[in-house]
The first five atom37 places (N, CA, C, CB, O) and aatype in JSON, in Angstrom:
{
  "aatype": [12, 11, 14, 11, 16, 16, 13, 19, 14, 19, 10, 15, 19, 15, 15, 7, 9, 16, 3, 9, 6, 13, 18, 11, 2, 0, 13, 7, 0, 6, 7, 10, 17, 1, 9, 2, 2, 14, 3, 7, 16, 19, 8, 19, 0, 0, 13, 10, 9, 3, 7, 0, 5, 13, 1, 10, 8, 6, 6, 7, 15, 1, 16, 10, 15, 14, 3, 11, 16, 7, 7, 16, 16, 19, 16, 9, 7, 10, 0, 19, 3, 3, 19, 8, 0, 19, 19, 0, 11, 0, 19, 16, 0, 7, 0, 13, 10, 10, 15, 14, 19, 11, 3, 18, 6, 18, 7, 18, 1, 5, 7, 6, 9, 1, 3, 14, 13, 7, 8, 8, 17, 10, 9, 6, 11, 10, 10, 15, 14, 6, 3, 10, 3, 3, 13, 19, 1, 2, 0],
  "atom_mask": [
    [1, 1, 1, 1, 1],
    [1, 1, 1, 1, 1],
    [1, 1, 1, 1, 1],
    [1, 1, 1, 1, 1],
    [1, 1, 1, 1, 1],
    [1, 1, 1, 1, 1],
    [1, 1, 1, 1, 1],
    [1, 1, 1, 1, 1],
    [1, 1, 1, 1, 1],
    [1, 1, 1, 1, 1],
    [1, 1, 1, 1, 1],
    [1, 1, 1, 1, 1],
    [1, 1, 1, 1, 1],
    [1, 1, 1, 1, 1],
    [1, 1, 1, 1, 1],
    [1, 1, 1, 0, 1],
    [1, 1, 1, 1, 1],
    [1, 1, 1, 1, 1],
    [1, 1, 1, 1, 1],
    [1, 1, 1, 1, 1],
    [1, 1, 1, 1, 1],
    [1, 1, 1, 1, 1],
    [1, 1, 1, 1, 1],
    [1, 1, 1, 1, 1],
    [1, 1, 1, 1, 1],
    [1, 1, 1, 1, 1],
    [1, 1, 1, 1, 1],
    [1, 1, 1, 0, 1],
    [1, 1, 1, 1, 1],
    [1, 1, 1, 1, 1],
    [1, 1, 1, 0, 1],
    [1, 1, 1, 1, 1],
    [1, 1, 1, 1, 1],
    [1, 1, 1, 1, 1],
    [1, 1, 1, 1, 1],
    [1, 1, 1, 1, 1],
    [1, 1, 1, 1, 1],
    [1, 1, 1, 1, 1],
    [1, 1, 1, 1, 1],
    [1, 1, 1, 0, 1],
    [1, 1, 1, 1, 1],
    [1, 1, 1, 1, 1],
    [1, 1, 1, 1, 1],
    [1, 1, 1, 1, 1],
    [1, 1, 1, 1, 1],
    [1, 1, 1, 1, 1],
    [1, 1, 1, 1, 1],
    [1, 1, 1, 1, 1],
    [1, 1, 1, 1, 1],
    [1, 1, 1, 1, 1],
    [1, 1, 1, 0, 1],
    [1, 1, 1, 1, 1],
    [1, 1, 1, 1, 1],
    [1, 1, 1, 1, 1],
    [1, 1, 1, 1, 1],
    [1, 1, 1, 1, 1],
    [1, 1, 1, 1, 1],
    [1, 1, 1, 1, 1],
    [1, 1, 1, 1, 1],
    [1, 1, 1, 0, 1],
    [1, 1, 1, 1, 1],
    [1, 1, 1, 1, 1],
    [1, 1, 1, 1, 1],
    [1, 1, 1, 1, 1],
    [1, 1, 1, 1, 1],
    [1, 1, 1, 1, 1],
    [1, 1, 1, 1, 1],
    [1, 1, 1, 1, 1],
    [1, 1, 1, 1, 1],
    [1, 1, 1, 0, 1],
    [1, 1, 1, 0, 1],
    [1, 1, 1, 1, 1],
    [1, 1, 1, 1, 1],
    [1, 1, 1, 1, 1],
    [1, 1, 1, 1, 1],
    [1, 1, 1, 1, 1],
    [1, 1, 1, 0, 1],
    [1, 1, 1, 1, 1],
    [1, 1, 1, 1, 1],
    [1, 1, 1, 1, 1],
    [1, 1, 1, 1, 1],
    [1, 1, 1, 1, 1],
    [1, 1, 1, 1, 1],
    [1, 1, 1, 1, 1],
    [1, 1, 1, 1, 1],
    [1, 1, 1, 1, 1],
    [1, 1, 1, 1, 1],
    [1, 1, 1, 1, 1],
    [1, 1, 1, 1, 1],
    [1, 1, 1, 1, 1],
    [1, 1, 1, 1, 1],
    [1, 1, 1, 1, 1],
    [1, 1, 1, 1, 1],
    [1, 1, 1, 0, 1],
    [1, 1, 1, 1, 1],
    [1, 1, 1, 1, 1],
    [1, 1, 1, 1, 1],
    [1, 1, 1, 1, 1],
    [1, 1, 1, 1, 1],
    [1, 1, 1, 1, 1],
    [1, 1, 1, 1, 1],
    [1, 1, 1, 1, 1],
    [1, 1, 1, 1, 1],
    [1, 1, 1, 1, 1],
    [1, 1, 1, 1, 1],
    [1, 1, 1, 1, 1],
    [1, 1, 1, 0, 1],
    [1, 1, 1, 1, 1],
    [1, 1, 1, 1, 1],
    [1, 1, 1, 1, 1],
    [1, 1, 1, 0, 1],
    [1, 1, 1, 1, 1],
    [1, 1, 1, 1, 1],
    [1, 1, 1, 1, 1],
    [1, 1, 1, 1, 1],
    [1, 1, 1, 1, 1],
    [1, 1, 1, 1, 1],
    [1, 1, 1, 0, 1],
    [1, 1, 1, 1, 1],
    [1, 1, 1, 1, 1],
    [1, 1, 1, 1, 1],
    [1, 1, 1, 1, 1],
    [1, 1, 1, 1, 1],
    [1, 1, 1, 1, 1],
    [1, 1, 1, 1, 1],
    [1, 1, 1, 1, 1],
    [1, 1, 1, 1, 1],
    [1, 1, 1, 1, 1],
    [1, 1, 1, 1, 1],
    [1, 1, 1, 1, 1],
    [1, 1, 1, 1, 1],
    [1, 1, 1, 1, 1],
    [1, 1, 1, 1, 1],
    [1, 1, 1, 1, 1],
    [1, 1, 1, 1, 1],
    [1, 1, 1, 1, 1],
    [1, 1, 1, 1, 1],
    [1, 1, 1, 1, 1],
    [1, 1, 1, 1, 1]
  ],
  "atom_positions": [
    [[-4.44, -25.85, 14.85], [-3.77, -24.72, 15.47], [-4.66, -23.49, 15.39], [-2.4, -24.45, 14.79], [-5.2, -23.17, 14.33]],
    [[-4.82, -22.81, 16.51], [-5.66, -21.61, 16.57], [-4.96, -20.45, 15.84], [-5.96, -21.23, 18.04], [-3.77, -20.23, 16.05]],
    [[-5.7, -19.71, 14.99], [-5.09, -18.56, 14.32], [-4.71, -17.47, 15.33], [-6.05, -17.99, 13.25], [-5.36, -17.32, 16.36]],
    [[-3.66, -16.73, 15.02], [-3.19, -15.64, 15.88], [-4.14, -14.45, 15.75], [-1.74, -15.23, 15.49], [-4.54, -14.07, 14.65]],
    [[-4.49, -13.87, 16.89], [-5.32, -12.67, 16.89], [-4.47, -11.5, 16.4], [-5.91, -12.38, 18.31], [-3.35, -11.31, 16.86]],
    [[-5.02, -10.72, 15.49], [-4.31, -9.55, 14.98], [-5.24, -8.35, 14.99], [-3.77, -9.8, 13.56], [-6.46, -8.49, 14.99]],
    [[-4.66, -7.19, 15.0], [-5.37, -5.93, 14.98], [-5.32, -5.4, 13.56], [-4.77, -4.9, 16.01], [-4.23, -5.21, 13.01]],
    [[-6.47, -5.15, 12.94], [-6.53, -4.68, 11.55], [-7.33, -3.39, 11.51], [-7.16, -5.77, 10.6], [-8.56, -3.43, 11.37]],
    [[-6.66, -2.23, 11.63], [-7.4, -0.98, 11.57], [-8.01, -0.75, 10.19], [-6.49, 0.19, 11.93], [-7.42, -1.1, 9.17]],
    [[-9.18, -0.15, 10.19], [-9.87, 0.23, 8.95], [-9.98, 1.75, 8.96], [-11.3, -0.46, 8.83], [-10.66, 2.32, 9.8]],
    [[-9.31, 2.39, 8.01], [-9.27, 3.84, 7.94], [-10.31, 4.33, 6.94], [-7.87, 4.34, 7.54], [-10.32, 3.91, 5.79]],
    [[-11.18, 5.21, 7.39], [-12.21, 5.77, 6.5], [-11.61, 6.86, 5.64], [-13.4, 6.31, 7.31], [-10.85, 7.71, 6.11]],
    [[-11.97, 6.82, 4.34], [-11.54, 7.86, 3.4], [-12.79, 8.43, 2.73], [-10.54, 7.28, 2.33], [-13.83, 7.78, 2.67]],
    [[-12.66, 9.64, 2.24], [-13.79, 10.28, 1.55], [-14.22, 9.46, 0.36], [-13.42, 11.7, 1.12], [-13.4, 8.78, -0.27]],
    [[-15.49, 9.52, 0.04], [-15.99, 8.87, -1.17], [-15.38, 9.57, -2.38], [-17.55, 8.9, -1.24], [-15.11, 10.77, -2.34]],
    [[-15.17, 8.82, -3.44], [-14.65, 9.39, -4.67], [-13.15, 9.29, -4.84], [0.0, 0.0, 0.0], [-12.61, 9.79, -5.82]],
    [[-12.45, 8.65, -3.9], [-10.99, 8.51, -3.96], [-10.64, 7.43, -4.99], [-10.39, 8.15, -2.55], [-11.25, 6.36, -5.01]],
    [[-9.67, 7.72, -5.84], [-9.19, 6.72, -6.79], [-7.71, 6.38, -6.57], [-9.39, 7.22, -8.22], [-7.3, 5.23, -6.77]],
    [[-6.91, 7.36, -6.15], [-5.47, 7.16, -6.02], [-5.1, 6.91, -4.56], [-4.71, 8.38, -6.57], [-5.16, 7.8, -3.72]],
    [[-4.71, 5.67, -4.28], [-4.3, 5.3, -2.92], [-2.85, 4.81, -2.9], [-5.24, 4.2, -2.36], [-2.45, 4.06, -2.01]],
    [[-2.07, 5.25, -3.88], [-0.68, 4.85, -3.98], [0.19, 5.42, -2.87], [-0.12, 5.27, -5.32], [1.31, 4.95, -2.65]],
    [[-0.3, 6.43, -2.15], [0.47, 7.04, -1.07], [1.05, 5.98, -0.14], [-0.4, 8.01, -0.28], [2.23, 6.07, 0.21]],
    [[0.27, 5.01, 0.26], [0.7, 4.02, 1.24], [1.83, 3.14, 0.7], [-0.48, 3.15, 1.67], [2.7, 2.71, 1.46]],
    [[1.81, 2.86, -0.58], [2.9, 2.12, -1.21], [4.15, 2.99, -1.27], [2.51, 1.64, -2.63], [5.25, 2.54, -0.94]],
    [[3.98, 4.24, -1.69], [5.12, 5.14, -1.86], [5.71, 5.58, -0.53], [4.7, 6.35, -2.65], [6.93, 5.72, -0.42]],
    [[4.89, 5.8, 0.47], [5.36, 6.31, 1.76], [5.91, 5.21, 2.66], [4.26, 7.03, 2.47], [6.96, 5.38, 3.28]],
    [[5.21, 4.09, 2.74], [5.54, 3.06, 3.72], [5.96, 1.73, 3.1], [4.36, 2.82, 4.61], [6.22, 0.77, 3.83]],
    [[6.04, 1.66, 1.78], [6.37, 0.4, 1.14], [5.26, -0.63, 1.31], [0.0, 0.0, 0.0], [5.52, -1.83, 1.27]],
    [[4.03, -0.16, 1.48], [2.9, -1.07, 1.68], [2.67, -1.91, 0.44], [1.63, -0.29, 2.04], [2.84, -1.45, -0.69]],
    [[2.28, -3.13, 0.67], [1.92, -4.05, -0.4], [0.39, -4.09, -0.5], [2.51, -5.49, -0.16], [-0.29, -4.36, 0.49]],
    [[-0.12, -3.82, -1.69], [-1.57, -3.91, -1.88], [-1.99, -5.36, -1.92], [0.0, 0.0, 0.0], [-1.48, -6.14, -2.73]],
    [[-2.93, -5.74, -1.06], [-3.42, -7.12, -1.03], [-4.59, -7.3, -1.98], [-3.84, -7.52, 0.39], [-4.61, -8.23, -2.79]],
    [[-5.56, -6.41, -1.87], [-6.72, -6.45, -2.75], [-7.43, -5.12, -2.7], [-7.68, -7.59, -2.34], [-7.2, -4.3, -1.8]],
    [[-8.29, -4.91, -3.7], [-9.04, -3.65, -3.79], [-10.38, -3.95, -4.44], [-8.24, -2.56, -4.61], [-10.46, -4.67, -5.44]],
    [[-11.44, -3.39, -3.87], [-12.77, -3.5, -4.46], [-13.2, -2.08, -4.83], [-13.81, -4.19, -3.47], [-13.27, -1.2, -3.98]],
    [[-13.49, -1.89, -6.11], [-13.9, -0.58, -6.6], [-15.41, -0.48, -6.71], [-13.26, -0.28, -7.95], [-16.1, -1.49, -6.85]],
    [[-15.89, 0.73, -6.64], [-17.28, 1.03, -6.97], [-17.4, 1.01, -8.49], [-17.73, 2.42, -6.37], [-16.39, 1.02, -9.19]],
    [[-18.63, 0.97, -9.01], [-18.82, 0.95, -10.47], [-18.12, 2.1, -11.21], [-20.28, 0.99, -10.79], [-17.76, 1.95, -12.38]],
    [[-17.94, 3.25, -10.55], [-17.29, 4.38, -11.2], [-15.77, 4.36, -11.09], [-17.8, 5.67, -10.62], [-15.11, 5.3, -11.53]],
    [[-15.2, 3.29, -10.51], [-13.75, 3.15, -10.4], [-13.16, 3.7, -9.13], [0.0, 0.0, 0.0], [-11.95, 3.58, -8.91]],
    [[-13.97, 4.32, -8.28], [-13.46, 4.84, -7.01], [-13.32, 3.69, -6.0], [-14.38, 5.95, -6.44], [-13.93, 2.64, -6.16]],
    [[-12.51, 3.92, -4.98], [-12.23, 2.89, -3.99], [-13.43, 2.69, -3.06], [-10.98, 3.25, -3.16], [-13.95, 3.64, -2.48]],
    [[-13.86, 1.45, -2.95], [-14.84, 1.09, -1.94], [-14.09, 0.6, -0.7], [-15.84, -0.01, -2.46], [-14.3, 1.11, 0.4]],
    [[-13.21, -0.38, -0.88], [-12.37, -0.9, 0.2], [-11.1, -1.47, -0.41], [-13.13, -2.0, 1.04], [-11.12, -2.03, -1.5]],
    [[-9.99, -1.32, 0.31], [-8.7, -1.86, -0.15], [-7.91, -2.31, 1.08], [-7.9, -0.8, -0.97], [-8.02, -1.71, 2.15]],
    [[-7.12, -3.35, 0.9], [-6.3, -3.88, 1.99], [-4.83, -3.79, 1.63], [-6.69, -5.34, 2.32], [-4.44, -4.0, 0.48]],
    [[-4.02, -3.48, 2.64], [-2.58, -3.34, 2.49], [-1.86, -4.1, 3.59], [-2.16, -1.86, 2.5], [-2.44, -4.41, 4.64]],
    [[-0.59, -4.4, 3.33], [0.32, -4.93, 4.35], [1.53, -4.02, 4.44], [0.74, -6.4, 4.03], [2.09, -3.63, 3.42]],
    [[1.93, -3.68, 5.65], [3.2, -3.0, 5.89], [4.01, -3.95, 6.76], [3.01, -1.58, 6.58], [3.74, -4.11, 7.95]],
    [[5.01, -4.57, 6.16], [5.88, -5.49, 6.88], [5.08, -6.52, 7.69], [6.82, -4.72, 7.8], [5.39, -6.78, 8.85]],
    [[4.06, -7.07, 7.07], [3.25, -8.11, 7.71], [2.06, -7.6, 8.5], [0.0, 0.0, 0.0], [1.21, -8.41, 8.9]],
    [[1.95, -6.29, 8.73], [0.82, -5.72, 9.47], [-0.23, -5.23, 8.48], [1.29, -4.56, 10.41], [0.06, -4.41, 7.62]],
    [[-1.44, -5.73, 8.62], [-2.5, -5.39, 7.68], [-3.32, -4.19, 8.15], [-3.41, -6.58, 7.48], [-3.55, -4.0, 9.34]],
    [[-3.75, -3.38, 7.2], [-4.75, -2.35, 7.45], [-5.57, -2.19, 6.19], [-4.09, -0.99, 7.87], [-5.19, -2.65, 5.11]],
    [[-6.71, -1.54, 6.34], [-7.61, -1.35, 5.21], [-8.03, 0.1, 5.1], [-8.84, -2.25, 5.34], [-8.03, 0.85, 6.08]],
    [[-8.4, 0.49, 3.9], [-9.07, 1.75, 3.64], [-10.49, 1.41, 3.24], [-8.34, 2.6, 2.52], [-10.73, 0.43, 2.54]],
    [[-11.44, 2.21, 3.69], [-12.84, 1.98, 3.34], [-13.5, 3.33, 3.15], [-13.58, 1.14, 4.44], [-13.32, 4.24, 3.96]],
    [[-14.27, 3.45, 2.07], [-14.94, 4.74, 1.88], [-15.93, 4.96, 3.01], [-15.65, 4.79, 0.5], [-16.54, 4.02, 3.52]],
    [[-16.08, 6.23, 3.38], [-16.97, 6.54, 4.49], [-18.39, 6.13, 4.17], [-16.91, 8.03, 4.82], [-18.8, 6.06, 3.01]],
    [[-19.13, 5.88, 5.23], [-20.52, 5.46, 5.08], [-21.37, 6.12, 6.15], [0.0, 0.0, 0.0], [-21.0, 7.15, 6.71]],
    [[-22.51, 5.53, 6.42], [-23.43, 6.14, 7.37], [-22.93, 6.05, 8.82], [-24.79, 5.46, 7.27], [-23.33, 6.86, 9.66]],
    [[-22.07, 5.08, 9.12], [-21.57, 4.91, 10.49], [-20.1, 5.31, 10.66], [-21.74, 3.48, 10.92], [-19.61, 5.39, 11.78]],
    [[-19.41, 5.56, 9.56], [-18.01, 5.94, 9.65], [-17.77, 7.19, 8.82], [-17.09, 4.79, 9.18], [-18.28, 7.32, 7.71]],
    [[-16.99, 8.1, 9.37], [-16.69, 9.35, 8.69], [-15.18, 9.47, 8.49], [-17.22, 10.56, 9.5], [-14.39, 9.02, 9.31]],
    [[-14.81, 10.07, 7.39], [-13.39, 10.31, 7.12], [-12.93, 11.55, 7.89], [-13.14, 10.48, 5.6], [-13.76, 12.36, 8.3]],
    [[-11.62, 11.71, 8.08], [-11.12, 12.92, 8.71], [-11.52, 14.18, 7.94], [-9.62, 12.86, 8.82], [-11.72, 15.23, 8.55]],
    [[-11.65, 14.09, 6.61], [-12.1, 15.24, 5.83], [-13.49, 15.69, 6.26], [-12.1, 14.9, 4.33], [-13.77, 16.89, 6.34]],
    [[-14.36, 14.74, 6.54], [-15.75, 15.04, 6.92], [-15.83, 15.58, 8.34], [-16.61, 13.78, 6.79], [-16.64, 16.47, 8.62]],
    [[-15.0, 15.05, 9.24], [-15.08, 15.46, 10.65], [-14.2, 16.66, 10.98], [-14.71, 14.31, 11.54], [-14.37, 17.3, 12.01]],
    [[-13.26, 16.96, 10.09], [-12.34, 18.05, 10.37], [-11.24, 17.66, 11.34], [0.0, 0.0, 0.0], [-10.57, 18.53, 11.9]],
    [[-11.05, 16.39, 11.54], [-10.01, 15.89, 12.46], [-10.03, 14.38, 12.48], [0.0, 0.0, 0.0], [-10.62, 13.74, 11.61]],
    [[-9.38, 13.83, 13.46], [-9.32, 12.38, 13.58], [-9.41, 12.0, 15.05], [-8.02, 11.81, 12.93], [-9.02, 12.79, 15.92]],
    [[-9.91, 10.83, 15.34], [-10.02, 10.38, 16.72], [-8.99, 9.32, 17.06], [-11.41, 9.86, 16.99], [-9.0, 8.77, 18.17]],
    [[-8.12, 9.02, 16.13], [-7.11, 7.97, 16.37], [-5.82, 8.36, 15.67], [-7.62, 6.59, 15.88], [-5.82, 8.99, 14.62]],
    [[-4.71, 7.96, 16.27], [-3.4, 8.07, 15.64], [-2.88, 6.66, 15.44], [-2.4, 8.94, 16.49], [-2.9, 5.85, 16.36]],
    [[-2.43, 6.38, 14.24], [-1.9, 5.05, 13.93], [-0.42, 5.05, 14.26], [-2.15, 4.67, 12.43], [0.34, 5.84, 13.69]],
    [[0.0, 4.19, 15.16], [1.41, 4.03, 15.49], [2.05, 3.04, 14.54], [0.0, 0.0, 0.0], [1.51, 1.95, 14.31]],
    [[3.19, 3.42, 13.98], [3.92, 2.53, 13.07], [5.35, 2.42, 13.58], [3.88, 3.06, 11.59], [6.13, 3.36, 13.46]],
    [[5.69, 1.26, 14.16], [7.02, 1.02, 14.7], [7.93, 0.58, 13.56], [7.0, -0.04, 15.84], [7.65, -0.39, 12.86]],
    [[9.02, 1.3, 13.38], [9.96, 1.04, 12.28], [11.39, 1.09, 12.81], [9.77, 2.07, 11.13], [11.63, 1.51, 13.94]],
    [[12.32, 0.67, 11.99], [13.72, 0.69, 12.38], [14.34, 2.07, 12.19], [14.49, -0.34, 11.59], [15.13, 2.51, 13.02]],
    [[14.0, 2.76, 11.09], [14.59, 4.06, 10.78], [13.5, 5.13, 10.68], [15.41, 3.99, 9.46], [12.94, 5.35, 9.6]],
    [[13.22, 5.78, 11.78], [12.14, 6.77, 11.86], [12.39, 7.92, 10.9], [11.99, 7.29, 13.31], [11.49, 8.36, 10.19]],
    [[13.63, 8.42, 10.88], [13.96, 9.55, 10.0], [13.66, 9.22, 8.54], [15.43, 9.95, 10.17], [13.07, 10.04, 7.83]],
    [[14.07, 8.05, 8.09], [13.88, 7.66, 6.69], [12.41, 7.5, 6.34], [14.62, 6.37, 6.4], [11.98, 7.94, 5.28]],
    [[11.64, 6.88, 7.22], [10.22, 6.65, 6.94], [9.45, 7.97, 6.93], [9.61, 5.69, 7.98], [8.6, 8.18, 6.06]],
    [[9.73, 8.86, 7.86], [9.06, 10.15, 7.88], [9.41, 10.95, 6.63], [9.44, 10.95, 9.16], [8.54, 11.54, 5.99]],
    [[10.69, 10.97, 6.26], [11.11, 11.69, 5.06], [10.44, 11.13, 3.81], [12.63, 11.64, 4.9], [9.99, 11.88, 2.94]],
    [[10.37, 9.82, 3.71], [9.74, 9.17, 2.56], [8.25, 9.49, 2.51], [9.93, 7.63, 2.61], [7.71, 9.74, 1.43]],
    [[7.59, 9.5, 3.66], [6.16, 9.83, 3.72], [5.91, 11.26, 3.28], [5.62, 9.61, 5.14], [4.97, 11.53, 2.53]],
    [[6.74, 12.18, 3.74], [6.58, 13.59, 3.36], [6.81, 13.75, 1.85], [7.56, 14.49, 4.17], [6.07, 14.47, 1.19]],
    [[7.81, 13.09, 1.32], [8.07, 13.13, -0.13], [6.88, 12.57, -0.91], [9.34, 12.34, -0.47], [6.57, 13.03, -2.01]],
    [[6.21, 11.57, -0.33], [5.06, 10.94, -1.0], [3.78, 11.75, -0.85], [4.84, 9.54, -0.44], [2.76, 11.41, -1.46]],
    [[3.81, 12.83, -0.06], [2.64, 13.69, 0.04], [2.07, 13.91, 1.43], [0.0, 0.0, 0.0], [1.05, 14.57, 1.58]],
    [[2.73, 13.37, 2.46], [2.26, 13.57, 3.83], [2.63, 14.97, 4.3], [2.85, 12.51, 4.77], [3.56, 15.6, 3.78]],
    [[1.9, 15.45, 5.3], [2.19, 16.73, 5.95], [2.87, 16.42, 7.28], [0.89, 17.59, 6.16], [2.37, 15.62, 8.06]],
    [[4.02, 17.06, 7.52], [4.75, 16.84, 8.76], [4.06, 17.58, 9.9], [6.21, 17.31, 8.62], [3.97, 18.8, 9.89]],
    [[3.59, 16.84, 10.89], [2.95, 17.43, 12.07], [3.97, 17.68, 13.17], [1.85, 16.52, 12.59], [3.9, 18.7, 13.87]],
    [[4.91, 16.76, 13.33], [5.93, 16.88, 14.38], [7.22, 16.24, 13.86], [5.45, 16.2, 15.71], [7.22, 15.06, 13.52]],
    [[8.31, 17.01, 13.81], [9.56, 16.43, 13.31], [10.07, 15.31, 14.22], [10.62, 17.51, 13.18], [9.7, 15.22, 15.39]],
    [[10.91, 14.48, 13.66], [11.48, 13.37, 14.41], [12.33, 13.92, 15.56], [12.34, 12.45, 13.48], [13.13, 14.83, 15.4]],
    [[12.11, 13.31, 16.73], [12.8, 13.76, 17.94], [12.93, 12.58, 18.88], [12.03, 14.94, 18.63], [12.07, 11.7, 18.91]],
    [[14.01, 12.55, 19.65], [14.18, 11.56, 20.7], [13.57, 12.1, 21.99], [15.69, 11.2, 20.9], [13.84, 13.24, 22.39]],
    [[12.75, 11.28, 22.64], [12.05, 11.7, 23.86], [12.64, 11.03, 25.09], [10.56, 11.37, 23.75], [13.25, 9.97, 25.0]],
    [[12.44, 11.69, 26.25], [13.01, 11.21, 27.51], [12.42, 9.87, 27.94], [12.78, 12.24, 28.6], [12.99, 9.21, 28.81]],
    [[11.31, 9.47, 27.35], [10.71, 8.18, 27.72], [11.21, 7.04, 26.85], [9.2, 8.27, 27.61], [10.65, 5.94, 26.87]],
    [[12.27, 7.29, 26.07], [12.96, 6.2, 25.38], [12.55, 5.96, 23.94], [0.0, 0.0, 0.0], [12.99, 4.98, 23.34]],
    [[11.71, 6.82, 23.37], [11.25, 6.65, 21.99], [11.81, 7.73, 21.08], [9.73, 6.66, 21.93], [12.02, 8.87, 21.5]],
    [[12.04, 7.38, 19.84], [12.26, 8.34, 18.75], [10.95, 8.36, 17.97], [13.52, 7.92, 17.82], [10.45, 7.32, 17.53]],
    [[10.38, 9.57, 17.8], [9.07, 9.67, 17.16], [8.99, 10.9, 16.26], [7.97, 9.72, 18.22], [9.61, 11.93, 16.51]],
    [[8.2, 10.76, 15.2], [7.81, 11.85, 14.33], [6.38, 11.59, 13.9], [0.0, 0.0, 0.0], [5.98, 10.44, 13.77]],
    [[5.6, 12.65, 13.69], [4.19, 12.46, 13.34], [3.86, 13.15, 12.03], [3.27, 13.0, 14.46], [4.29, 14.27, 11.77]],
    [[3.1, 12.43, 11.2], [2.66, 12.96, 9.91], [1.15, 12.82, 9.76], [3.38, 12.22, 8.75], [0.51, 12.04, 10.47]],
    [[0.59, 13.59, 8.83], [-0.81, 13.43, 8.44], [-0.8, 13.0, 6.98], [-1.65, 14.77, 8.64], [-0.21, 13.67, 6.14]],
    [[-1.44, 11.88, 6.69], [-1.45, 11.39, 5.31], [-2.41, 12.23, 4.46], [-1.86, 9.9, 5.27], [-3.17, 13.03, 5.0]],
    [[-2.39, 12.05, 3.14], [-3.23, 12.88, 2.27], [-4.73, 12.74, 2.53], [-2.95, 12.54, 0.84], [-5.51, 13.56, 2.04]],
    [[-5.15, 11.73, 3.27], [-6.56, 11.51, 3.56], [-6.95, 12.0, 4.96], [-6.9, 10.04, 3.42], [-8.09, 11.84, 5.38]],
    [[-5.98, 12.6, 5.67], [-6.25, 13.2, 6.97], [-5.91, 12.34, 8.18], [0.0, 0.0, 0.0], [-6.1, 12.79, 9.31]],
    [[-5.43, 11.13, 7.97], [-5.1, 10.24, 9.08], [-3.73, 10.58, 9.66], [-5.14, 8.78, 8.63], [-2.78, 10.84, 8.92]],
    [[-3.63, 10.57, 10.99], [-2.37, 10.86, 11.68], [-1.62, 9.56, 11.93], [-2.63, 11.6, 13.02], [-2.19, 8.56, 12.36]],
    [[-0.32, 9.59, 11.64], [0.56, 8.44, 11.83], [1.71, 8.86, 12.75], [1.11, 7.9, 10.46], [2.38, 9.87, 12.49]],
    [[1.93, 8.11, 13.81], [3.06, 8.32, 14.7], [4.11, 7.29, 14.34], [2.63, 8.22, 16.22], [3.97, 6.1, 14.65]],
    [[5.16, 7.74, 13.67], [6.24, 6.85, 13.24], [7.23, 6.8, 14.4], [6.93, 7.35, 11.89], [7.7, 7.84, 14.87]],
    [[7.56, 5.6, 14.87], [8.32, 5.51, 16.11], [9.23, 4.31, 16.19], [7.39, 5.5, 17.26], [9.07, 3.32, 15.48]],
    [[10.2, 4.44, 17.09], [11.1, 3.33, 17.43], [11.42, 3.44, 18.91], [12.41, 3.36, 16.56], [11.75, 4.52, 19.4]],
    [[11.33, 2.32, 19.62], [11.75, 2.28, 21.02], [13.26, 2.18, 21.05], [11.08, 1.06, 21.79], [13.84, 1.2, 20.58]],
    [[13.9, 3.21, 21.59], [15.36, 3.25, 21.66], [15.89, 2.65, 22.95], [15.85, 4.67, 21.53], [16.93, 2.0, 22.96]],
    [[15.16, 2.88, 24.04], [15.65, 2.46, 25.35], [14.5, 1.98, 26.24], [16.39, 3.61, 26.03], [13.8, 2.79, 26.84]],
    [[14.32, 0.66, 26.32], [13.29, 0.15, 27.23], [13.53, 0.59, 28.69], [13.25, -1.38, 27.16], [12.57, 0.76, 29.45]],
    [[14.8, 0.78, 29.06], [15.12, 1.21, 30.43], [14.58, 2.61, 30.7], [16.64, 1.17, 30.67], [14.02, 2.87, 31.76]],
    [[14.75, 3.53, 29.71], [14.24, 4.89, 29.89], [12.72, 4.88, 30.0], [14.67, 5.79, 28.72], [12.15, 5.63, 30.79]],
    [[12.06, 4.03, 29.2], [10.6, 3.93, 29.28], [10.18, 3.42, 30.65], [10.06, 2.99, 28.16], [9.26, 3.95, 31.26]],
    [[10.86, 2.38, 31.14], [10.55, 1.83, 32.47], [10.72, 2.9, 33.55], [11.45, 0.62, 32.79], [9.85, 3.05, 34.41]],
    [[11.83, 3.65, 33.5], [12.07, 4.7, 34.48], [11.0, 5.79, 34.4], [13.45, 5.31, 34.26], [10.52, 6.26, 35.43]],
    [[10.64, 6.17, 33.19], [9.67, 7.23, 32.99], [8.3, 6.81, 33.57], [9.55, 7.56, 31.49], [7.65, 7.59, 34.26]],
    [[7.9, 5.58, 33.29], [6.61, 5.07, 33.79], [6.64, 4.94, 35.31], [6.28, 3.69, 33.15], [5.68, 5.3, 35.99]],
    [[7.74, 4.44, 35.83], [7.86, 4.26, 37.28], [7.8, 5.61, 38.02], [9.17, 3.54, 37.62], [7.27, 5.68, 39.12]],
    [[8.34, 6.65, 37.41], [8.39, 7.97, 38.07], [7.24, 8.88, 37.7], [9.67, 8.65, 37.72], [7.18, 10.02, 38.16]],
    [[6.33, 8.39, 36.89], [5.2, 9.25, 36.45], [4.18, 9.42, 37.55], [4.52, 8.65, 35.21], [3.17, 10.1, 37.36]]
  ]
}
């Protein structure tokens, strides 16, 4: 049987990071594995959020963290059942609220946060596929 293709984002973090518990506390992420540098800082770590894998990797010569660039070039979408609860939990765990949870005319409930490492997360739930279809058709 052929393995299923999956998308595994790798988020760059500044060198010298030791505490990556935010993802467990904010999203209920399960730590899969972690490789430390000799000084105990994170080199690379893998997590699962409800079966979806992502990794953290210290920045290198080809990848820069949001701290280094002063911004980010990607927003991570996280589809959940209770957007309000996940955003509130993330903020309690140390995230910065970029956009409060709101229902949009295109059928989504969304809120956006920035994690302690500078990555933007769009926490969302599709409420109405019909509204999305109408919005796309009329765009």
